[in-house]
C-alpha positions in Angstrom: -31.0 70.0 17.3 -28.9 67.5 19.2 -31.2 64.7 18.2 -30.9 65.6 14.5 -27.1 65.8 14.8 -27.0 62.3 16.4 -29.2 60.9 13.6 -27.0 62.5 10.9 -23.8 61.0 12.5 -25.5 57.6 12.8 -26.5 57.8 9.2 -23.0 58.6 8.1 -21.5 55.7 10.1 -24.0 53.2 8.6 -23.2 54.6 5.1 -19.5 54.3 5.7 -19.9 50.7 6.9 -21.8 49.8 3.7 -19.2 51.4 1.5 -16.4 49.5 3.3 -18.3 46.2 2.9 -18.8 46.9 -0.8 -15.0 47.5 -1.2 -14.2 44.3 0.7 -16.5 42.2 -1.3 -15.8 43.6 -4.8 -12.2 44.6 -4.2 -12.4 47.9 -6.0 -10.6 49.2 -8.0 -10.7 46.3 -10.6 -14.3 45.2 -10.1 -13.5 41.4 -9.7 -15.7 39.8 -7.1 -14.1 37.3 -4.8 -17.5 35.5 -4.8 -17.3 32.6 -7.3 -20.0 32.7 -9.9 -20.8 30.8 -13.1 -19.3 33.6 -15.2 -15.8 33.7 -13.7 -15.1 30.4 -11.9 -16.8 27.1 -11.7 -16.1 24.7 -8.9 -14.3 21.4 -9.9 -16.9 18.6 -10.5 -16.8 15.5 -8.4 -16.5 13.0 -11.2 -15.2 9.8 -9.7 -14.1 8.2 -6.5 -10.8 9.0 -4.8 -8.2 6.3 -4.1 -5.1 5.9 -1.9 -1.9 4.6 -3.3 -2.3 1.4 -1.1 -5.5 0.6 -3.1 -3.6 0.8 -6.4 -0.8 -1.6 -5.6 -1.6 -5.3 -5.8 -0.1 -8.3 -7.7 -1.6 -8.9 -11.1 -1.4 -12.7 -10.4 -0.4 -15.1 -7.6 1.3 -18.3 -8.8 1.1 -21.3 -6.5 3.9 -23.9 -7.0 3.0 -27.3 -5.6 6.2 -29.3 -6.4 6.6 -32.0 -9.0 6.2 -29.3 -11.7 2.6 -28.6 -10.7 1.3 -25.1 -10.6 -1.8 -23.0 -10.6 -2.6 -19.2 -10.9 -4.9 -17.0 -8.9 -6.1 -13.7 -10.2 -7.3 -10.6 -8.2 -10.6 -10.7 -6.4 -10.8 -14.5 -6.3 -11.2 -16.1 -2.9 -7.8 -17.8 -2.6 -5.9 -14.8 -4.1 -7.4 -12.5 -1.5 -6.7 -14.9 1.3 -3.0 -15.4 0.4 -2.4 -11.7 -0.3 -4.0 -10.6 2.9 -1.9 -13.1 5.0 1.4 -12.2 3.3 0.7 -8.5 3.8 0.5 -9.0 7.6 3.8 -11.0 7.9 7.2 -9.3 8.6 10.3 -9.5 6.4 13.7 -8.1 7.4 17.5 -8.4 7.3 17.9 -8.5 3.5 20.9 -10.0 1.7 21.7 -9.1 -1.9 22.4 -12.0 -4.3 23.0 -12.3 -8.1 20.1 -13.5 -10.2 22.5 -16.2 -11.4 22.9 -17.6 -7.9 20.2 -20.3 -8.5 18.3 -22.0 -11.3 15.0 -20.4 -10.7 13.1 -22.5 -13.2 14.2 -25.6 -11.4 13.2 -24.1 -8.0 9.7 -23.4 -9.4 9.4 -27.0 -10.6 10.7 -28.7 -7.5 9.7 -26.7 -4.4 6.4 -25.7 -2.9 5.9 -21.9 -2.7 3.9 -18.8 -3.5 5.0 -16.2 -6.1 3.4 -12.8 -6.2 3.9 -11.0 -9.6 3.9 -7.2 -9.8 4.2 -6.4 -13.5 6.2 -3.3 -14.0 7.5 -3.4 -10.5 6.8 -1.4 -7.3 9.3 0.7 -5.4 10.3 -0.7 -2.0 9.2 2.6 -0.4 5.7 2.0 -1.6 5.7 -1.7 -0.7 6.5 -0.7 2.8 3.1 1.0 2.9 1.3 -2.3 2.4 3.7 -4.9 3.8 5.7 -5.2 7.0 9.2 -4.6 5.5 11.8 -3.4 7.9 13.7 -0.4 6.4 17.0 -1.7 5.0 19.5 0.4 3.1 20.5 -2.6 1.1 17.5 -2.5 -1.1 15.6 0.6 0.0 16.0 2.3 -3.5 15.0 -0.9 -5.4 11.9 -1.6 -7.5 10.5 -5.1 -7.0 8.5 -7.1 -9.5 8.2 -10.4 -7.8 8.0 -11.7 -4.2 8.5 -15.4 -3.9 8.2 -17.4 -0.7 9.1 -21.1 -0.8 10.3 -24.0 1.3 13.5 -26.0 0.4 13.6 -29.8 -0.3 13.9 -30.7 3.3 11.0 -28.4 4.3 13.0 -27.1 7.2 13.3 -23.4 6.3 11.2 -20.7 4.6 12.9 -18.6 1.9 11.5 -15.1 1.0 12.9 -13.6 -2.2 12.4 -10.1 -3.6 13.3 -9.8 -7.3 14.6 -6.5 -8.7 12.7 -5.2 -11.7 16.0 -4.6 -13.4 16.4 -8.4 -13.6 20.0 -8.7 -12.3 19.7 -9.1 -8.5 17.5 -10.7 -5.9 17.2 -9.9 -2.2 16.6 -12.6 0.4 15.0 -11.7 3.7 16.9 -13.7 6.3 14.3 -13.0 9.0 10.8 -14.1 7.9 7.6 -14.3 10.0 6.4 -17.3 8.0 6.8 -20.9 9.1 7.1 -23.9 6.7 3.6 -24.9 7.8 2.3 -21.4 6.8 3.7 -21.9 3.3 2.3 -25.4 3.0 -1.1 -24.2 4.0 -1.1 -21.5 1.3 0.1 -24.1 -1.3 -2.8 -26.4 -0.3 -5.2 -23.8 -1.7 -4.1 -24.7 -5.2 -4.7 -28.4 -4.9 -8.2 -28.4 -6.5 -7.7 -25.4 -8.8 -7.2 -25.4 -12.5 -3.7 -26.8 -13.2 -1.3 -24.6 -15.2 1.8 -25.5 -17.2 5.1 -23.5 -17.1 6.2 -22.9 -20.7 9.8 -22.1 -21.6 10.5 -21.2 -17.9 8.7 -17.9 -18.7 4.9 -18.0 -18.7 2.0 -20.2 -17.7 -1.0 -21.6 -19.6 -3.9 -23.5 -18.1 -4.2 -27.2 -19.0 -8.0 -26.8 -19.4 -10.3 -24.1 -20.9 -11.0 -21.1 -18.6 -14.6 -20.0 -18.2 -15.1 -16.2 -18.1 -18.2 -14.0 -18.4 -18.7 -11.5 -21.2 -20.6 -8.7 -19.5 -22.3 -5.7 -21.0 -21.7 -2.9 -18.5 -23.4 0.5 -18.1 -21.2 3.4 -19.0 -21.2 7.2 -19.0 -19.4 9.9 -20.9 -17.5 12.9 -19.4 -18.4 16.0 -21.3 -15.8 18.4 -22.7 -17.3 21.1 -20.4 -16.7 18.9 -17.4 -13.1 18.3 -18.3 -12.6 22.1 -18.9 -14.0 22.9 -15.5 -11.9 20.2 -13.9 -8.6 21.1 -15.5 -8.6 24.9 -16.0 -8.8 27.3 -13.1 -10.8 29.8 -15.2 -12.4 27.9 -18.1 -14.0 31.1 -19.2 -10.7 32.4 -20.8 -9.9 29.2 -22.8 -10.2 29.4 -26.5 -11.1 26.6 -28.9 -9.1 25.3 -31.9 -10.6 22.8 -34.4 -8.0 20.3 -35.8 -8.2 18.8 -39.3 -8.5 15.3 -37.8 -11.7 16.3 -36.0 -10.2 16.7 -32.6 -10.6 19.9 -30.5 -8.0 21.8 -28.5 -8.9 24.0 -25.6 -6.1 26.2 -24.3 -5.5 29.1 -21.9 -2.2 29.9 -23.6 -0.3 27.7 -21.1 -2.2 24.5 -20.6 -4.0 22.6 -23.3 -6.7 20.0 -23.4 -7.1 17.9 -26.6 -10.4 16.0 -27.0 -10.7 13.3 -29.6 -14.5 12.7 -29.7 -14.3 9.9 -32.2 -12.1 7.9 -29.8 -13.7 9.4 -26.7 -10.2 10.2 -25.4 -8.6 13.2 -23.9 -5.0 14.4 -23.4 -4.1 17.3 -21.1 -0.7 19.0 -21.1 0.8 21.5 -18.6 4.3 22.2 -19.7 6.7 22.2 -16.8 10.0 24.0 -16.6 12.8 21.7 -17.7 14.7 20.2 -14.8 18.3 18.9 -15.0 17.9 17.4 -11.5 16.5 13.8 -11.2 13.2 13.8 -9.5 11.9 11.4 -6.8 9.9 8.7 -8.6 8.0 7.8 -5.4 6.9 11.4 -4.8 6.0 11.7 -8.5 3.8 8.6 -8.2 2.0 10.0 -5.1 1.6 13.3 -7.0 0.1 11.4 -9.9 -2.5 9.7 -7.6 -3.4 13.1 -6.1 -3.8 14.6 -9.5 -6.2 11.9 -10.7 -8.1 12.2 -7.4 -8.6 15.9 -8.0 -9.2 15.8 -11.8 -11.6 13.0 -12.8 -11.2 10.4 -10.1 -11.5 6.6 -10.5 -14.4 4.6 -11.9 -13.4 1.3 -10.4 -10.3 -0.7 -9.5 -7.0 0.3 -11.0 -3.4 -1.1 -10.6 -0.2 0.9 -10.7 2.1 0.1 -13.6 5.6 1.6 -13.7 7.1 0.4 -17.0 10.0 2.8 -17.8 8.9 4.8 -14.8 11.9 7.0 -14.8 12.9 8.5 -18.1 15.4 11.0 -19.3 14.6 12.9 -22.5 17.3 15.3 -23.5 18.0 17.1 -20.2 14.5 16.6 -18.8 13.8 14.1 -16.1 10.2 12.8 -15.8 8.3 9.8 -14.3 5.9 7.9 -16.5 3.1 6.4 -14.6 0.1 4.3 -15.8 -2.9 2.9 -14.0 -4.5 -0.2 -15.5 -8.2 -0.6 -15.0 -9.6 -3.9 -13.8 -13.1 -5.3 -14.0 -13.4 -8.0 -11.4 -10.4 -10.3 -11.7 -9.0 -9.2 -15.0 -7.5 -6.1 -16.7 -9.3 -4.1 -19.4 -7.1 -3.6 -22.5 -6.3 -0.2 -24.0 -6.5 -0.9 -27.7 -5.2 1.4 -30.5 -8.7 1.1 -32.2 -10.5 1.8 -28.9 -8.8 3.8 -26.2 -10.1 2.7 -22.8 -8.8 1.1 -19.6 -5.7 3.1 -18.9 -4.9 6.4 -17.2 -1.5 7.7 -18.1 0.6 10.6 -16.6 4.0 12.1 -17.0 5.2 13.8 -13.8 8.1 16.2 -13.4 9.2 17.3 -9.9 5.8 16.2 -8.5 3.9 18.2 -11.1 1.7 16.4 -13.7 2.8 17.7 -17.2 0.8 15.1 -19.2 -2.6 13.5 -18.3 -4.4 11.1 -20.7 -7.6 9.1 -20.1 -10.8 7.9 -21.7 -13.9 10.1 -21.5 -15.9 6.9 -21.0 -16.3 5.6 -17.5 -18.0 2.6 -15.9 -21.2 3.5 -14.1 -21.7 0.1 -12.5 -24.3 -2.5 -13.1 -24.5 -5.1 -15.9 -27.2 -5.3 -18.5 -26.4 -8.9 -19.4 -23.7 -11.4 -19.3 -22.8 -14.5 -21.4 -20.5 -17.4 -20.6 -17.4 -17.7 -22.7 -14.4 -20.1 -22.8 -10.8 -19.1 -23.2 -8.9 -22.0 -24.9 -6.4 -23.9 -22.8 -4.1 -26.9 -23.1 -2.9 -28.1 -26.5 -5.3 -25.8 -28.3 -3.9 -22.7 -26.7 -0.3 -24.0 -27.2 -1.0 -24.3 -31.0 -2.6 -20.9 -31.2 0.3 -19.2 -29.4 2.8 -20.8 -31.7 0.8 -19.6 -34.8 0.4 -16.1 -33.4 3.9 -15.5 -32.1 5.9 -17.3 -34.8 9.5 -16.8 -34.0 8.9 -14.0 -31.4 9.4 -14.6 -27.7 6.4 -14.6 -25.5 6.8 -13.0 -22.1 3.4 -13.4 -20.6 -0.1 -14.8 -21.2 -3.0 -13.3 -19.2 -6.8 -13.4 -19.4 -8.1 -9.9 -20.0 -11.1 -8.0 -21.3 -11.2 -6.2 -24.7 -13.7 -3.4 -24.6 -16.3 -2.8 -27.4 -18.8 0.0 -27.6 -22.4 -1.1 -28.1 -25.1 0.8 -30.1 -26.7 2.2 -26.9 -23.3 3.4 -25.6 -22.7 0.6 -23.1 -19.5 -1.4 -23.0 -19.2 -5.0 -23.9 -16.1 -6.6 -22.2 -15.0 -9.4 -24.5 -12.7 -12.1 -22.8 -9.4 -12.6 -24.6 -5.9 -14.0 -23.9 -3.5 -11.0 -23.8 -0.1 -12.2 -25.2 2.8 -9.9 -24.3 5.8 -10.3 -26.6 9.5 -9.5 -25.9 9.6 -6.8 -28.6 6.8 -4.9 -26.7 4.0 -6.0 -29.0 0.6 -7.2 -27.7 -1.5 -9.9 -29.4 -4.9 -11.4 -28.4 -6.7 -14.6 -28.7 -10.5 -14.4 -28.4 -12.7 -16.6 -26.3 -15.5 -18.8 -27.8 -19.1 -19.2 -26.5 -19.4 -21.8 -23.8 -21.7 -24.8 -24.6 -25.2 -24.3 -23.4 -26.8 -27.0 -21.2 -29.6 -28.8 -23.0 -33.1 -27.5 -22.3 -35.1 -29.9 -20.1 -37.2 -32.3 -22.2 -35.0 -32.2 -25.3 -32.6 -34.8 -26.7 -29.0 -33.7 -26.4 
């Protein structure tokens, strides 16, 4: 009898344990399992690589001034660009003094003195520059955004000047203590002696005096699916509903957030309305939040550069930070064209929360199918084309770039072009021409 009683008690204890386990797992009442499944929650896909902010900040060009109005330009990933940039990153700059931009004739300084000029289009906050360069914290310009760093020697070659130009265009900061000797600057300048010479036009932009050879690669590409983006951007994609627009685009929404997919353009836009804030945000924290958001929701399919044009914006009573990331292929940026959206990741961030996220569904998979040699015009030919193209408009910058085109098999052809940036905000292009092919052995040229 005692043995039967013990068995009954043991049975009840085991049954009670099973019932408690069932409640813990399935959280009754309510019936929602805390175990993720395909029907109620799908883990975020790993779609691209993660990046740190330090990997997204680099000059879009380095200009070498060799004196006597001689210049050359190095672009990212080239040997001398990497050598100069790496060396300047390791040098220290401190004790900053504020000066008016009118304190010197900078066009004359460019023409006369030897130096190195790093250009950050759109500008970079000093707080972020401190992550990649040895800048001693200084309240004089701690809150500034810098778009050019210029190191040069004076006419007597007895002192090194290090200048940090404000993106606002009204002031410049000189570092009075610089860990760079005159000999260091002269060595950097010597890297440009045998490079393609460039001419300074109107004190504003540079054009090569000879044609520039570039490759026209056809690159393997992939396509993110709508399902991938849903899983990546919605906590529970199972509760989203689909709306078909008249223009052929589709909208997926969970009543708060929305994802618009334009299949014809292979482009997506995601919005997560944030509560309006009348308090200015912190642009640096917003930029870091933007990088984190991209890391978590799509990642990066190659090299990108931070662009901060109109980074801090006020619309009505709402403060937001506009952040863009420009894609690079090798040494040159990939253009985002109205007719073919690709090459840019754009976000709007409010109080460190991404409220707008736009990017292409196309991504580079790596590897080239083929590549053809092309020539971008230089010298007098380029000067004439620029005059015809711009007319009376002011040109701010001329940069070699890639214009993407989709091939029949879904790959991307990257067509070399000159990207012409106008003062009114417009962008024009001049296409490259095929490079002459060497004669085949045994034929008469």
